[in-house]
PAKOL-430815 format. One record per residue (C-alpha): x, y negated, z; residue number from 1; residue in three letters. Coordinates in steps of 0.2 Angstrom, whole numbers. Example, Ala and Ser with C-alpha at 12.3 -4.5 7.8 and 13.67 -1.06 7.14 Angstrom:
REM PAKOL-430815
ATOM     c1     c2     c3    i   aa
ATOM     62     22     39    1  ala
ATOM     68      5     36    2  ser
This chain:
REM PAKOL-430815
ATOM     c1     c2     c3    i   aa
ATOM    188     59    -58    1  unk
ATOM    184     44    -47    2  unk
ATOM    172     30    -51    3  unk
ATOM    186     18    -44    4  unk
ATOM    198     24    -58    5  unk
ATOM    185     21    -71    6  unk
ATOM    181      4    -64    7  unk
ATOM    199     -1    -66    8  unk
ATOM    200      6    -83    9  unk
ATOM    184     -4    -88   10  unk
ATOM    190    -20    -80   11  unk
ATOM    207    -19    -89   12  unk
ATOM    198    -16   -106   13  unk
ATOM    187    -31   -103   14  unk
ATOM    201    -43    -96   15  unk
ATOM    214    -37   -108   16  unk
ATOM    228    -37    -95   17  unk
ATOM    231    -29    -78   18  unk
ATOM    232    -46    -69   19  unk
ATOM    215    -50    -76   20  unk
ATOM    208    -33    -71   21  unk
ATOM    214    -36    -53   22  unk
ATOM    205    -53    -52   23  unk
ATOM    189    -45    -58   24  unk
ATOM    190    -31    -45   25  unk
ATOM    198    -41    -31   26  unk
ATOM    213    -30    -29   27  unk
ATOM    231    -31    -32   28  unk
ATOM    239    -28    -49   29  unk
ATOM    249    -13    -43   30  unk
ATOM    233     -5    -37   31  unk
ATOM    225     -7    -54   32  unk
ATOM    240      1    -62   33  unk
ATOM    240     16    -49   34  unk
ATOM    221     19    -53   35  unk
ATOM    224     19    -72   36  unk
ATOM    239     30    -70   37  unk
ATOM    229     43    -60   38  unk
ATOM    215     42    -73   39  unk
ATOM    227     46    -87   40  unk
ATOM    234     60    -77   41  unk
ATOM    217     67    -73   42  unk
ATOM    211     66    -91   43  unk
ATOM    227     71    -99   44  unk
ATOM    226     56   -110   45  unk
ATOM    237     41   -114   46  unk
ATOM    225     27   -113   47  unk
ATOM    238     12   -114   48  unk
ATOM    254     10   -124   49  unk
ATOM    266      2   -112   50  unk
ATOM    281      1   -125   51  unk
ATOM    278    -17   -128   52  unk
ATOM    280    -22   -110   53  unk
ATOM    261    -24   -108   54  unk
ATOM    246    -12   -109   55  unk
ATOM    239    -10   -126   56  unk
ATOM    224      1   -128   57  unk
ATOM    226     17   -138   58  unk
ATOM    213     24   -150   59  unk
ATOM    208     37   -137   60  unk
ATOM    205     22   -124   61  unk
ATOM    193     14   -136   62  unk
ATOM    183     30   -138   63  unk
ATOM    183     32   -119   64  unk
ATOM    178     14   -116   65  unk
ATOM    162     15   -127   66  unk
ATOM    156     30   -116   67  unk
ATOM    162     22    -99   68  unk
ATOM    153      6   -104   69  unk
ATOM    136     15   -107   70  unk
ATOM    139     24    -90   71  unk
ATOM    142      8    -81   72  unk
ATOM    126      0    -88   73  unk
ATOM    117     14    -80   74  unk
ATOM    126     12    -64   75  unk
ATOM    123     -7    -64   76  unk
ATOM    105     -3    -67   77  unk
ATOM    105      8    -51   78  unk
ATOM    112     -5    -41   79  unk
ATOM     99    -17    -47   80  unk
ATOM     85     -5    -42   81  unk
ATOM     93     -2    -26   82  unk
ATOM     94    -20    -22   83  unk
ATOM     76    -22    -27   84  unk
ATOM     70     -8    -16   85  unk
ATOM     80    -15     -1   86  unk
ATOM     70    -32     -3   87  unk
ATOM     53    -23     -6   88  unk
ATOM     53    -29    -24   89  unk
ATOM     52    -12    -32   90  unk
ATOM     45      5    -28   91  unk
ATOM     29     15    -26   92  unk
ATOM     16     15    -13   93  unk
ATOM      2     27    -11   94  unk
ATOM    -13     22      0   95  unk
ATOM    -28     32      5   96  unk
ATOM    -43     23     13   97  unk
ATOM    -62     26     16   98  unk
ATOM    -74     17      4   99  unk
ATOM    -79      3     16  100  unk
ATOM    -61     -4     14  101  unk
ATOM    -57      3     -3  102  unk
ATOM    -70     -4    -13  103  unk
ATOM    -68    -23    -10  104  unk
ATOM    -56    -27      3  105  unk
ATOM    -42    -16     -2  106  unk
ATOM    -42    -23    -20  107  unk
ATOM    -40    -41    -14  108  unk
ATOM    -25    -35     -3  109  unk
ATOM    -17    -27    -18  110  unk
ATOM    -20    -43    -28  111  unk
ATOM    -11    -53    -15  112  unk
ATOM      3    -41    -13  113  unk
ATOM      6    -39    -31  114  unk
ATOM      9    -58    -33  115  unk
ATOM     24    -56    -22  116  unk
ATOM     29    -39    -27  117  unk
ATOM     25    -37    -46  118  unk
ATOM     37    -22    -48  119  unk
ATOM     29    -11    -35  120  unk
ATOM     16      1    -41  121  unk
ATOM      1      4    -29  122  unk
ATOM    -10     20    -30  123  unk
ATOM    -26     17    -21  124  unk
ATOM    -35     33    -16  125  unk
ATOM    -53     31    -10  126  unk
ATOM    -61     45     -1  127  unk
ATOM    -71     49     15  128  unk
ATOM    -62     47     31  129  unk
ATOM    -59     65     35  130  unk
ATOM    -50     67     18  131  unk
ATOM    -40     52     21  132  unk
ATOM    -35     59     38  133  unk
ATOM    -30     76     29  134  unk
ATOM    -20     67     15  135  unk
ATOM    -10     58     29  136  unk
ATOM     -7     73     39  137  unk
ATOM     -1     83     24  138  unk
ATOM     11     68     20  139  unk
ATOM      3     66      2  140  unk
ATOM      1     47      5  141  unk
ATOM     12     34     13  142  unk
ATOM     -2     27     24  143  unk
ATOM    -21     28     26  144  unk
ATOM    -35     19     34  145  unk
ATOM    -49     30     42  146  unk
ATOM    -63     29     55  147  unk
ATOM    -60     35     73  148  unk
ATOM    -60     48     80  149  unk
ATOM    -45     57     72  150  unk
ATOM    -43     76     75  151  unk
ATOM    -27     82     65  152  unk
ATOM     -9     83     71  153  unk
ATOM      5     77     60  154  unk
ATOM      0     58     60  155  unk
ATOM      2     43     70  156  unk
ATOM    -12     30     73  157  unk
ATOM    -13     11     75  158  unk
ATOM    -29      2     78  159  unk
ATOM    -34     -8     63  160  unk
ATOM    -51    -15     69  161  unk
ATOM    -64    -14     82  162  unk
ATOM    -78    -25     75  163  unk
ATOM    -97    -25     76  164  unk
ATOM   -108    -19     63  165  unk
ATOM   -122    -29     55  166  unk
ATOM   -140    -26     49  167  unk
ATOM   -141    -29     30  168  unk
ATOM   -157    -36     25  169  unk
ATOM   -162    -44      8  170  unk
ATOM   -161    -62      5  171  unk
ATOM   -177    -70     11  172  unk
ATOM   -182    -56     22  173  unk
ATOM   -192    -61     38  174  unk
ATOM   -177    -54     49  175  unk
ATOM   -164    -64     39  176  unk
ATOM   -165    -80     50  177  unk
ATOM   -165    -70     67  178  unk
ATOM   -150    -74     78  179  unk
ATOM   -149    -55     80  180  unk
ATOM   -159    -39     78  181  unk
ATOM   -163    -25     90  182  unk
ATOM   -169     -7     86  183  unk
ATOM   -187    -11     91  184  unk
ATOM   -187    -24     77  185  unk
ATOM   -185    -10     64  186  unk
ATOM   -200      1     70  187  unk
ATOM   -208      8     55  188  unk
ATOM   -197     -3     43  189  unk
ATOM   -189      6     28  190  unk
ATOM   -172     11     33  191  unk
ATOM   -157     16     23  192  unk
ATOM   -145     27     33  193  unk
ATOM   -127     34     31  194  unk
ATOM   -127     53     28  195  unk
ATOM   -126     65     43  196  unk
ATOM   -107     69     39  197  unk
ATOM   -103     50     43  198  unk
ATOM    -97     45     61  199  unk
ATOM   -107     29     60  200  unk
ATOM   -123     39     57  201  unk
ATOM   -121     49     73  202  unk
ATOM   -117     33     83  203  unk
ATOM   -133     24     76  204  unk
ATOM   -144     39     79  205  unk
ATOM   -139     38     98  206  unk
ATOM   -143     20     99  207  unk
ATOM   -161     22     91  208  unk
ATOM   -164     37    102  209  unk
ATOM   -160     28    118  210  unk
ATOM   -171     14    113  211  unk
ATOM   -185     26    109  212  unk
ATOM   -187     20     91  213  unk
ATOM   -190     31     76  214  unk
ATOM   -183     25     60  215  unk
ATOM   -192     27     43  216  unk
ATOM   -177     33     33  217  unk
ATOM   -181     31     15  218  unk
ATOM   -163     34      8  219  unk
ATOM   -146     40     13  220  unk
ATOM   -129     37      6  221  unk
ATOM   -111     40     11  222  unk
ATOM   -105     23      5  223  unk
ATOM   -109      6     13  224  unk
ATOM   -107     -3     -4  225  unk
ATOM   -121      8    -11  226  unk
ATOM   -132      5      4  227  unk
ATOM   -130    -14      1  228  unk
ATOM   -135    -12    -17  229  unk
ATOM   -151     -3    -12  230  unk
ATOM   -154    -17      2  231  unk
ATOM   -152    -30    -12  232  unk
ATOM   -165    -21    -22  233  unk
ATOM   -178    -21     -8  234  unk
ATOM   -178     -3     -4  235  unk
ATOM   -175     -5     14  236  unk
ATOM   -163    -12     27  237  unk
ATOM   -147     -3     35  238  unk
ATOM   -132     -6     46  239  unk
ATOM   -115    -10     37  240  unk
ATOM    -98    -14     42  241  unk
ATOM    -90    -32     42  242  unk
ATOM    -79    -28     27  243  unk
ATOM    -93    -23     16  244  unk
ATOM   -104    -37     22  245  unk
ATOM    -90    -49     16  246  unk
ATOM    -89    -41     -1  247  unk
ATOM   -108    -44     -3  248  unk
ATOM   -109    -62      2  249  unk
ATOM   -120    -71    -11  250  unk
ATOM   -125    -54    -19  251  unk
ATOM   -143    -53    -12  252  unk
ATOM   -141    -48      6  253  unk
ATOM   -139    -56     23  254  unk
ATOM   -129    -49     37  255  unk
ATOM   -137    -51     54  256  unk
ATOM   -129    -46     70  257  unk
ATOM   -136    -31     78  258  unk
ATOM   -139    -28     97  259  unk
ATOM   -133    -17    106  260  unk
ATOM   -116    -18     98  261  unk
ATOM   -112     -4     86  262  unk
ATOM    -93     -4     84  263  unk
ATOM    -85      0     68  264  unk
ATOM    -68      7     73  265  unk
ATOM    -54     10     60  266  unk
ATOM    -36     15     62  267  unk
ATOM    -21     14     51  268  unk
ATOM    -13     32     49  269  unk
ATOM      5     36     46  270  unk
ATOM     13     53     43  271  unk
ATOM     23     59     58  272  unk
ATOM     42     59     56  273  unk
ATOM     41     49     40  274  unk
ATOM     48     31     42  275  unk
ATOM     39     17     33  276  unk
ATOM     48     10     18  277  unk
ATOM     51     -9     16  278  unk
ATOM     37     -9      3  279  unk
ATOM     25     -1     15  280  unk
ATOM     29    -13     29  281  unk
ATOM     27    -28     17  282  unk
ATOM     10    -21     11  283  unk
ATOM      5    -19     29  284  unk
ATOM      9    -38     33  285  unk
ATOM     -3    -43     19  286  unk
ATOM    -16    -30     25  287  unk
ATOM    -16    -36     43  288  unk
ATOM    -17    -54     39  289  unk
ATOM    -32    -52     27  290  unk
ATOM    -40    -42     40  291  unk
ATOM    -38    -56     53  292  unk
ATOM    -44    -69     41  293  unk
ATOM    -60    -58     37  294  unk
ATOM    -65    -54     55  295  unk
ATOM    -61    -72     61  296  unk
ATOM    -75    -78     48  297  unk
ATOM    -88    -64     52  298  unk
ATOM   -105    -69     57  299  unk
ATOM   -107    -72     76  300  unk
ATOM   -125    -77     79  301  unk
């Protein structure tokens, strides 16, 4: 049984005549008649009484039409969904990211994206960078954002940002008005550090070692947002990325440029051999634009 034959039958039932069905389908009347004839032969049913010189639906045709109409409602829905997917108006997107992006910046991206694509469901998975890299390489997510360097195979990378980190100090702190901070300015000062499994921790350890400065580490955390919360509570000071700094504007901390530059390097990760969907490409457009806006307004003292 061919869909085209069912379309001809449905159109004839709707229009009431073969000529009307031909107009609905955009074909000739003989073409409609042939399609209906083939359908009757295939089903071994007489669907139209032709004795009066025109097609009159039989009782069997009425029964079949009810089922065909239900089927075509589903077919029409599939066409609508396919059209929506083709214009990035429907679908699902699974994004994995490290906390620096996932706790403030990413929700803002999703908010903007959702306004333009309300039928798309976005799953936001927040994890440490190594787990993000693992999820992308295993093709468990559509895309990820993690911190360089990346070591796994099975993924493609795009530079997302190479931006300076900042020293977070409490509002009103003596260092808050400085144009920039150097390692020597933090001698014996309570310091909040990232844990030793974080890339940023090793980079910062080398900076202080080269400067000959020993930090008085009073707390450690894996997440810069937690670090900022502790800074705002007066526990100490610590280095943070520009995305977290933007999240905490007006929340009890000041982000002061740090010298020498400690670079926060992030990459967008894609599974190898898995083309990006239209939905993913539309999401990336919003993601990159908001990144550009944030970095353009970051402190530059």
